[in-house]
PDB file of N, CA, C, O and CB in Angstrom:
ATOM      1  N   MET A   1      12.865  14.549 -10.343  1.00  0.00           N
ATOM      2  CA  MET A   1      12.269  13.857  -9.211  1.00  0.00           C
ATOM      3  C   MET A   1      11.561  12.791  -9.582  1.00  0.00           C
ATOM      4  O   MET A   1      10.639  12.972 -10.377  1.00  0.00           O
ATOM      5  CB  MET A   1      11.460  14.635  -8.453  1.00  0.00           C
ATOM      6  N   THR A   2      11.855  11.388  -9.060  1.00  0.00           N
ATOM      7  CA  THR A   2      11.145  10.186  -9.559  1.00  0.00           C
ATOM      8  C   THR A   2       9.801  10.109  -8.764  1.00  0.00           C
ATOM      9  O   THR A   2       9.492  10.823  -7.810  1.00  0.00           O
ATOM     10  CB  THR A   2      12.046   8.825  -9.362  1.00  0.00           C
ATOM     11  N   LEU A   3       9.178   9.271  -9.242  1.00  0.00           N
ATOM     12  CA  LEU A   3       7.772   8.875  -8.529  1.00  0.00           C
ATOM     13  C   LEU A   3       7.966   8.645  -7.058  1.00  0.00           C
ATOM     14  O   LEU A   3       7.339   9.282  -6.211  1.00  0.00           O
ATOM     15  CB  LEU A   3       7.113   7.488  -9.153  1.00  0.00           C
ATOM     16  N   SER A   4       8.847   7.725  -6.779  1.00  0.00           N
ATOM     17  CA  SER A   4       8.911   7.440  -5.294  1.00  0.00           C
ATOM     18  C   SER A   4       9.427   8.613  -4.513  1.00  0.00           C
ATOM     19  O   SER A   4       9.040   8.754  -3.353  1.00  0.00           O
ATOM     20  CB  SER A   4       9.813   6.225  -5.001  1.00  0.00           C
ATOM     21  N   ASP A   5      10.352   9.553  -5.099  1.00  0.00           N
ATOM     22  CA  ASP A   5      10.582  10.775  -4.321  1.00  0.00           C
ATOM     23  C   ASP A   5       9.358  11.540  -3.952  1.00  0.00           C
ATOM     24  O   ASP A   5       9.057  11.924  -2.822  1.00  0.00           O
ATOM     25  CB  ASP A   5      11.459  11.660  -5.053  1.00  0.00           C
ATOM     26  N   ALA A   6       8.705  11.705  -5.041  1.00  0.00           N
ATOM     27  CA  ALA A   6       7.394  12.448  -4.973  1.00  0.00           C
ATOM     28  C   ALA A   6       6.432  11.922  -3.763  1.00  0.00           C
ATOM     29  O   ALA A   6       5.858  12.666  -2.968  1.00  0.00           O
ATOM     30  CB  ALA A   6       6.626  12.268  -6.408  1.00  0.00           C
ATOM     31  N   PHE A   7       6.367  10.505  -3.778  1.00  0.00           N
ATOM     32  CA  PHE A   7       5.491   9.845  -2.549  1.00  0.00           C
ATOM     33  C   PHE A   7       6.043  10.044  -1.185  1.00  0.00           C
ATOM     34  O   PHE A   7       5.332   9.984  -0.182  1.00  0.00           O
ATOM     35  CB  PHE A   7       5.362   8.269  -2.699  1.00  0.00           C
ATOM     36  N   LEU A   8       7.414  10.300  -1.155  1.00  0.00           N
ATOM     37  CA  LEU A   8       8.272  10.172   0.096  1.00  0.00           C
ATOM     38  C   LEU A   8       8.455  11.691   0.440  1.00  0.00           C
ATOM     39  O   LEU A   8       9.008  11.948   1.509  1.00  0.00           O
ATOM     40  CB  LEU A   8       9.793   9.315  -0.153  1.00  0.00           C
ATOM     41  N   TRP A   9       8.062  12.677  -0.330  1.00  0.00           N
ATOM     42  CA  TRP A   9       8.432  14.017  -0.232  1.00  0.00           C
ATOM     43  C   TRP A   9       7.901  14.511   1.313  1.00  0.00           C
ATOM     44  O   TRP A   9       8.716  15.183   1.946  1.00  0.00           O
ATOM     45  CB  TRP A   9       7.750  14.876  -1.533  1.00  0.00           C
ATOM     46  N   PRO A  10       6.851  14.281   1.834  1.00  0.00           N
ATOM     47  CA  PRO A  10       6.283  14.915   3.113  1.00  0.00           C
ATOM     48  C   PRO A  10       7.147  14.472   4.276  1.00  0.00           C
ATOM     49  O   PRO A  10       7.497  15.257   5.157  1.00  0.00           O
ATOM     50  CB  PRO A  10       4.734  14.486   3.383  1.00  0.00           C
ATOM     51  N   GLY A  11       7.493  13.140   4.253  1.00  0.00           N
ATOM     52  CA  GLY A  11       8.353  12.640   5.363  1.00  0.00           C
ATOM     53  C   GLY A  11       9.925  13.195   5.239  1.00  0.00           C
ATOM     54  O   GLY A  11      10.646  13.337   6.226  1.00  0.00           O
ATOM     55  N   THR A  12      10.247  13.420   4.177  1.00  0.00           N
ATOM     56  CA  THR A  12      11.564  13.772   3.693  1.00  0.00           C
ATOM     57  C   THR A  12      11.752  15.178   4.185  1.00  0.00           C
ATOM     58  O   THR A  12      12.730  15.448   4.882  1.00  0.00           O
ATOM     59  CB  THR A  12      11.714  13.643   2.113  1.00  0.00           C
ATOM     60  N   LYS A  13      10.840  16.111   3.847  1.00  0.00           N
ATOM     61  CA  LYS A  13      10.783  17.453   4.308  1.00  0.00           C
ATOM     62  C   LYS A  13      10.696  17.413   6.019  1.00  0.00           C
ATOM     63  O   LYS A  13      11.410  18.190   6.654  1.00  0.00           O
ATOM     64  CB  LYS A  13       9.449  18.203   3.576  1.00  0.00           C
ATOM     65  N   VAL A  14       9.932  16.621   6.609  1.00  0.00           N
ATOM     66  CA  VAL A  14       9.808  16.779   8.034  1.00  0.00           C
ATOM     67  C   VAL A  14      11.288  16.419   8.676  1.00  0.00           C
ATOM     68  O   VAL A  14      11.775  17.036   9.624  1.00  0.00           O
ATOM     69  CB  VAL A  14       8.580  15.787   8.607  1.00  0.00           C
ATOM     70  N   CYS A  15      11.930  15.292   7.981  1.00  0.00           N
ATOM     71  CA  CYS A  15      13.374  14.966   8.428  1.00  0.00           C
ATOM     72  C   CYS A  15      14.313  16.038   8.383  1.00  0.00           C
ATOM     73  O   CYS A  15      15.084  16.382   9.278  1.00  0.00           O
ATOM     74  CB  CYS A  15      13.958  13.918   7.625  1.00  0.00           C
ATOM     75  N   GLU A  16      14.158  16.564   7.171  1.00  0.00           N
ATOM     76  CA  GLU A  16      15.107  17.836   6.919  1.00  0.00           C
ATOM     77  C   GLU A  16      14.982  18.942   7.877  1.00  0.00           C
ATOM     78  O   GLU A  16      15.952  19.571   8.301  1.00  0.00           O
ATOM     79  CB  GLU A  16      14.841  18.471   5.554  1.00  0.00           C
ATOM     80  N   LYS A  17      13.712  19.170   8.218  1.00  0.00           N
ATOM     81  CA  LYS A  17      13.252  20.284   9.181  1.00  0.00           C
ATOM     82  C   LYS A  17      13.775  20.003  10.565  1.00  0.00           C
ATOM     83  O   LYS A  17      14.108  20.921  11.315  1.00  0.00           O
ATOM     84  CB  LYS A  17      11.651  20.405   9.244  1.00  0.00           C
ATOM     85  N   LEU A  18      13.849  18.686  10.915  1.00  0.00           N
ATOM     86  CA  LEU A  18      14.371  18.175  12.279  1.00  0.00           C
ATOM     87  C   LEU A  18      15.772  18.148  12.238  1.00  0.00           C
ATOM     88  O   LEU A  18      16.414  18.170  13.288  1.00  0.00           O
ATOM     89  CB  LEU A  18      13.877  16.774  12.666  1.00  0.00           C
ATOM     90  N   GLY A  19      16.340  18.101  11.093  1.00  0.00           N
ATOM     91  CA  GLY A  19      17.934  18.078  11.031  1.00  0.00           C
ATOM     92  C   GLY A  19      18.600  16.709  11.141  1.00  0.00           C
ATOM     93  O   GLY A  19      19.693  16.535  11.680  1.00  0.00           O
ATOM     94  N   VAL A  20      17.711  15.571  10.484  1.00  0.00           N
ATOM     95  CA  VAL A  20      18.222  14.202  10.589  1.00  0.00           C
ATOM     96  C   VAL A  20      18.146  13.765   9.102  1.00  0.00           C
ATOM     97  O   VAL A  20      17.445  14.325   8.260  1.00  0.00           O
ATOM     98  CB  VAL A  20      17.342  13.222  11.643  1.00  0.00           C
ATOM     99  N   ASP A  21      18.912  12.747   8.893  1.00  0.00           N
ATOM    100  CA  ASP A  21      19.114  12.182   7.522  1.00  0.00           C
ATOM    101  C   ASP A  21      17.911  11.092   7.239  1.00  0.00           C
ATOM    102  O   ASP A  21      17.870   9.966   7.734  1.00  0.00           O
ATOM    103  CB  ASP A  21      20.657  11.457   7.421  1.00  0.00           C
ATOM    104  N   PRO A  22      16.933  11.662   6.333  1.00  0.00           N
ATOM    105  CA  PRO A  22      15.904  10.730   5.924  1.00  0.00           C
ATOM    106  C   PRO A  22      16.232   9.255   5.396  1.00  0.00           C
ATOM    107  O   PRO A  22      15.551   8.238   5.519  1.00  0.00           O
ATOM    108  CB  PRO A  22      15.206  11.394   4.914  1.00  0.00           C
ATOM    109  N   GLU A  23      17.398   9.421   4.812  1.00  0.00           N
ATOM    110  CA  GLU A  23      17.849   8.094   4.104  1.00  0.00           C
ATOM    111  C   GLU A  23      18.529   7.202   5.186  1.00  0.00           C
ATOM    112  O   GLU A  23      18.572   5.986   4.995  1.00  0.00           O
ATOM    113  CB  GLU A  23      18.943   8.387   2.827  1.00  0.00           C
ATOM    114  N   GLY A  24      19.045   7.732   6.281  1.00  0.00           N
ATOM    115  CA  GLY A  24      19.735   6.819   7.204  1.00  0.00           C
ATOM    116  C   GLY A  24      18.837   6.311   8.495  1.00  0.00           C
ATOM    117  O   GLY A  24      17.896   5.521   8.421  1.00  0.00           O
ATOM    118  N   GLU A  25      19.307   6.903   9.620  1.00  0.00           N
ATOM    119  CA  GLU A  25      18.620   6.657  10.933  1.00  0.00           C
ATOM    120  C   GLU A  25      17.268   7.013  10.960  1.00  0.00           C
ATOM    121  O   GLU A  25      16.547   6.232  11.583  1.00  0.00           O
ATOM    122  CB  GLU A  25      19.237   7.348  12.000  1.00  0.00           C
ATOM    123  N   ALA A  26      16.723   8.008  10.438  1.00  0.00           N
ATOM    124  CA  ALA A  26      15.389   8.446  10.527  1.00  0.00           C
ATOM    125  C   ALA A  26      14.513   7.859   9.388  1.00  0.00           C
ATOM    126  O   ALA A  26      13.555   8.488   8.938  1.00  0.00           O
ATOM    127  CB  ALA A  26      15.365   9.943  10.513  1.00  0.00           C
ATOM    128  N   GLY A  27      14.894   6.563   8.913  1.00  0.00           N
ATOM    129  CA  GLY A  27      14.006   6.148   7.818  1.00  0.00           C
ATOM    130  C   GLY A  27      12.575   5.657   8.563  1.00  0.00           C
ATOM    131  O   GLY A  27      11.584   5.508   7.848  1.00  0.00           O
ATOM    132  N   LEU A  28      12.492   5.430   9.887  1.00  0.00           N
ATOM    133  CA  LEU A  28      11.207   5.072  10.328  1.00  0.00           C
ATOM    134  C   LEU A  28      10.354   6.265  10.726  1.00  0.00           C
ATOM    135  O   LEU A  28       9.127   6.225  10.813  1.00  0.00           O
ATOM    136  CB  LEU A  28      11.328   4.145  11.436  1.00  0.00           C
ATOM    137  N   LEU A  29      11.161   7.399  10.973  1.00  0.00           N
ATOM    138  CA  LEU A  29      10.431   8.730  11.202  1.00  0.00           C
ATOM    139  C   LEU A  29       9.765   9.148   9.963  1.00  0.00           C
ATOM    140  O   LEU A  29       8.643   9.655   9.970  1.00  0.00           O
ATOM    141  CB  LEU A  29      11.393   9.875  11.664  1.00  0.00           C
ATOM    142  N   ARG A  30      10.550   8.909   8.746  1.00  0.00           N
ATOM    143  CA  ARG A  30      10.033   9.350   7.408  1.00  0.00           C
ATOM    144  C   ARG A  30       8.800   8.463   7.023  1.00  0.00           C
ATOM    145  O   ARG A  30       7.833   8.928   6.420  1.00  0.00           O
ATOM    146  CB  ARG A  30      11.198   9.235   6.273  1.00  0.00           C
ATOM    147  N   TRP A  31       8.894   7.226   7.391  1.00  0.00           N
ATOM    148  CA  TRP A  31       7.772   6.327   7.307  1.00  0.00           C
ATOM    149  C   TRP A  31       6.481   6.543   7.948  1.00  0.00           C
ATOM    150  O   TRP A  31       5.392   6.362   7.404  1.00  0.00           O
ATOM    151  CB  TRP A  31       8.159   5.219   7.730  1.00  0.00           C
ATOM    152  N   MET A  32       6.706   7.000   9.319  1.00  0.00           N
ATOM    153  CA  MET A  32       5.561   7.205  10.017  1.00  0.00           C
ATOM    154  C   MET A  32       4.985   8.664   9.709  1.00  0.00           C
ATOM    155  O   MET A  32       3.785   8.844   9.921  1.00  0.00           O
ATOM    156  CB  MET A  32       5.853   6.972  11.485  1.00  0.00           C
ATOM    157  N   VAL A  33       5.689   9.617   9.268  1.00  0.00           N
ATOM    158  CA  VAL A  33       5.145  10.896   8.854  1.00  0.00           C
ATOM    159  C   VAL A  33       4.379  10.592   7.549  1.00  0.00           C
ATOM    160  O   VAL A  33       3.229  11.013   7.419  1.00  0.00           O
ATOM    161  CB  VAL A  33       6.296  12.016   8.658  1.00  0.00           C
ATOM    162  N   ASN A  34       4.921   9.947   6.678  1.00  0.00           N
ATOM    163  CA  ASN A  34       4.215   9.632   5.368  1.00  0.00           C
ATOM    164  C   ASN A  34       2.980   8.739   5.701  1.00  0.00           C
ATOM    165  O   ASN A  34       1.930   9.031   5.128  1.00  0.00           O
ATOM    166  CB  ASN A  34       5.224   8.857   4.304  1.00  0.00           C
ATOM    167  N   THR A  35       2.987   7.800   6.468  1.00  0.00           N
ATOM    168  CA  THR A  35       1.752   7.046   6.766  1.00  0.00           C
ATOM    169  C   THR A  35       0.748   7.930   7.524  1.00  0.00           C
ATOM    170  O   THR A  35      -0.439   7.637   7.375  1.00  0.00           O
ATOM    171  CB  THR A  35       2.080   5.769   7.604  1.00  0.00           C
ATOM    172  N   LEU A  36       1.019   8.848   8.221  1.00  0.00           N
ATOM    173  CA  LEU A  36       0.078   9.800   8.828  1.00  0.00           C
ATOM    174  C   LEU A  36      -0.592  10.600   7.718  1.00  0.00           C
ATOM    175  O   LEU A  36      -1.810  10.664   7.548  1.00  0.00           O
ATOM    176  CB  LEU A  36       0.804  10.754   9.841  1.00  0.00           C
ATOM    177  N   VAL A  37       0.352  11.212   6.973  1.00  0.00           N
ATOM    178  CA  VAL A  37      -0.174  12.119   5.952  1.00  0.00           C
ATOM    179  C   VAL A  37      -0.965  11.438   4.961  1.00  0.00           C
ATOM    180  O   VAL A  37      -2.010  11.992   4.620  1.00  0.00           O
ATOM    181  CB  VAL A  37       0.883  12.837   5.281  1.00  0.00           C
ATOM    182  N   TYR A  38      -0.666  10.366   4.451  1.00  0.00           N
ATOM    183  CA  TYR A  38      -1.658   9.674   3.438  1.00  0.00           C
ATOM    184  C   TYR A  38      -2.802   8.952   4.118  1.00  0.00           C
ATOM    185  O   TYR A  38      -3.809   8.629   3.489  1.00  0.00           O
ATOM    186  CB  TYR A  38      -0.902   8.602   2.539  1.00  0.00           C
ATOM    187  N   LEU A  39      -2.650   8.715   5.337  1.00  0.00           N
ATOM    188  CA  LEU A  39      -3.952   8.133   6.096  1.00  0.00           C
ATOM    189  C   LEU A  39      -4.899   9.206   6.170  1.00  0.00           C
ATOM    190  O   LEU A  39      -6.051   8.969   5.807  1.00  0.00           O
ATOM    191  CB  LEU A  39      -3.679   7.586   7.623  1.00  0.00           C
ATOM    192  N   VAL A  40      -4.553  10.506   6.640  1.00  0.00           N
ATOM    193  CA  VAL A  40      -5.487  11.580   6.655  1.00  0.00           C
ATOM    194  C   VAL A  40      -6.058  11.878   5.198  1.00  0.00           C
ATOM    195  O   VAL A  40      -7.269  11.942   4.989  1.00  0.00           O
ATOM    196  CB  VAL A  40      -4.794  12.828   7.257  1.00  0.00           C
ATOM    197  N   LEU A  41      -5.076  12.059   4.185  1.00  0.00           N
ATOM    198  CA  LEU A  41      -5.596  12.271   2.780  1.00  0.00           C
ATOM    199  C   LEU A  41      -6.662  11.151   2.224  1.00  0.00           C
ATOM    200  O   LEU A  41      -7.597  11.463   1.486  1.00  0.00           O
ATOM    201  CB  LEU A  41      -4.329  12.293   1.811  1.00  0.00           C
ATOM    202  N   SER A  42      -6.444   9.993   2.608  1.00  0.00           N
ATOM    203  CA  SER A  42      -7.327   8.978   1.904  1.00  0.00           C
ATOM    204  C   SER A  42      -8.446   8.993   2.969  1.00  0.00           C
ATOM    205  O   SER A  42      -9.538   8.911   2.406  1.00  0.00           O
ATOM    206  CB  SER A  42      -6.600   7.386   1.599  1.00  0.00           C
ATOM    207  N   LEU A  43      -8.547   9.067   4.248  1.00  0.00           N
ATOM    208  CA  LEU A  43      -9.768   9.247   4.992  1.00  0.00           C
ATOM    209  C   LEU A  43     -10.547  10.459   4.636  1.00  0.00           C
ATOM    210  O   LEU A  43     -11.773  10.396   4.728  1.00  0.00           O
ATOM    211  CB  LEU A  43      -9.478   9.284   6.388  1.00  0.00           C
ATOM    212  N   THR A  44      -9.982  11.549   4.243  1.00  0.00           N
ATOM    213  CA  THR A  44     -10.668  12.590   3.870  1.00  0.00           C
ATOM    214  C   THR A  44     -11.443  12.356   2.534  1.00  0.00           C
ATOM    215  O   THR A  44     -12.546  12.853   2.309  1.00  0.00           O
ATOM    216  CB  THR A  44      -9.779  13.672   3.816  1.00  0.00           C
ATOM    217  N   VAL A  45     -10.753  11.548   1.666  1.00  0.00           N
ATOM    218  CA  VAL A  45     -11.242  11.376   0.170  1.00  0.00           C
ATOM    219  C   VAL A  45     -12.454  10.435   0.392  1.00  0.00           C
ATOM    220  O   VAL A  45     -13.498  10.586  -0.243  1.00  0.00           O
ATOM    221  CB  VAL A  45     -10.023  10.667  -0.946  1.00  0.00           C
ATOM    222  N   VAL A  46     -12.265   9.368   1.402  1.00  0.00           N
ATOM    223  CA  VAL A  46     -13.268   8.433   1.643  1.00  0.00           C
ATOM    224  C   VAL A  46     -14.641   9.080   2.352  1.00  0.00           C
ATOM    225  O   VAL A  46     -15.778   8.663   2.134  1.00  0.00           O
ATOM    226  CB  VAL A  46     -12.618   7.331   2.522  1.00  0.00           C
ATOM    227  N   TRP A  47     -14.346  10.027   3.118  1.00  0.00           N
ATOM    228  CA  TRP A  47     -15.278  10.684   3.851  1.00  0.00           C
ATOM    229  C   TRP A  47     -16.118  11.495   2.863  1.00  0.00           C
ATOM    230  O   TRP A  47     -17.347  11.468   2.935  1.00  0.00           O
ATOM    231  CB  TRP A  47     -14.628  11.515   4.919  1.00  0.00           C
ATOM    232  N   VAL A  48     -15.462  12.226   1.929  1.00  0.00           N
ATOM    233  CA  VAL A  48     -16.121  12.984   0.857  1.00  0.00           C
ATOM    234  C   VAL A  48     -16.920  12.126  -0.083  1.00  0.00           C
ATOM    235  O   VAL A  48     -18.077  12.412  -0.392  1.00  0.00           O
ATOM    236  CB  VAL A  48     -15.112  13.740   0.073  1.00  0.00           C
ATOM    237  N   LEU A  49     -16.400  11.264  -0.448  1.00  0.00           N
ATOM    238  CA  LEU A  49     -17.078  10.238  -1.385  1.00  0.00           C
ATOM    239  C   LEU A  49     -18.212   9.555  -0.868  1.00  0.00           C
ATOM    240  O   LEU A  49     -19.202   9.379  -1.578  1.00  0.00           O
ATOM    241  CB  LEU A  49     -16.168   9.201  -1.787  1.00  0.00           C
ATOM    242  N   VAL A  50     -18.150   9.113   0.430  1.00  0.00           N
ATOM    243  CA  VAL A  50     -19.235   8.209   0.957  1.00  0.00           C
ATOM    244  C   VAL A  50     -20.355   9.217   1.699  1.00  0.00           C
ATOM    245  O   VAL A  50     -21.558   8.959   1.711  1.00  0.00           O
ATOM    246  CB  VAL A  50     -18.546   7.024   2.082  1.00  0.00           C
ATOM    247  N   VAL A  51     -19.835  10.255   2.237  1.00  0.00           N
ATOM    248  CA  VAL A  51     -20.880  11.209   3.059  1.00  0.00           C
ATOM    249  C   VAL A  51     -21.720  12.137   2.019  1.00  0.00           C
ATOM    250  O   VAL A  51     -22.563  12.929   2.440  1.00  0.00           O
ATOM    251  CB  VAL A  51     -19.998  12.284   4.187  1.00  0.00           C
TER     252      VAL A  51
END
């Protein structure tokens, strides 16, 4: 597993669960899921460090 595969793993697993190809037509779906996952993680880290 490469570093890019590790970063894209959450979106890839959601696409596989929905039965769509994450490399093809579901690229935007994978992007959206990854954005939401990493947004929540980064906001949690900021919240913990600031508050």
